[in-house]
C-alpha positions in Angstrom: 93.1 -252.9 180.7 91.4 -251.6 177.7 94.3 -252.2 175.6 94.4 -256.1 176.3 90.7 -256.0 175.3 90.6 -254.6 172.2 93.1 -257.0 170.3 90.4 -260.0 171.5 87.7 -258.1 170.4 88.9 -257.0 167.0 90.3 -260.6 166.5 86.6 -261.7 167.1 85.4 -259.0 164.9 87.6 -260.5 162.0 86.2 -264.1 162.5 83.0 -263.2 162.3 83.5 -261.1 159.2 85.2 -263.9 157.7 82.4 -266.3 158.7 79.8 -264.2 157.3 81.6 -264.0 153.8 82.0 -267.8 153.7 78.2 -267.9 154.6 77.3 -265.5 151.9 79.5 -267.0 149.2 77.8 -270.3 149.8 74.3 -268.7 149.7 75.1 -267.3 146.4 76.4 -270.5 145.1 72.8 -272.1 146.2 70.8 -269.5 144.7 72.8 -269.7 141.3 72.9 -273.4 141.2 75.1 -274.9 138.7 76.8 -272.7 136.4 80.2 -272.1 134.5 82.8 -269.9 136.0 81.8 -266.1 135.7 84.4 -263.5 136.1 83.4 -261.4 139.3 81.2 -263.9 140.7 81.9 -264.7 144.5 80.0 -267.8 145.3 82.0 -270.6 146.6 82.2 -273.0 143.3 83.7 -270.2 141.1 86.5 -269.3 143.6 87.4 -272.7 144.0 87.7 -272.9 140.3 89.6 -269.8 140.2 91.8 -271.1 142.6 92.5 -274.1 140.6 93.3 -272.6 137.5 95.8 -269.9 139.4 97.6 -273.0 141.2 100.2 -274.4 139.2 100.3 -278.3 139.1 103.1 -279.6 140.8 102.8 -283.4 141.1 105.1 -285.6 140.8 104.5 -288.3 138.4 104.2 -291.8 139.7 106.0 -293.2 136.3 109.2 -292.2 134.9 110.4 -292.9 131.4 
């Protein structure tokens, strides 16, 4: 029976850790306020900006020449 309980507990622990990291990044963003992109900054704003730079723009054009 212990084998069945451990995966559930570890999954909940992982989910709790992720939520704590998200909350910490929001609190950091609130504390820092609006600021330019900084390397090593883990606030939500900087993480989203880095993600936008990393993604390639693969939008299709609405108009064709």
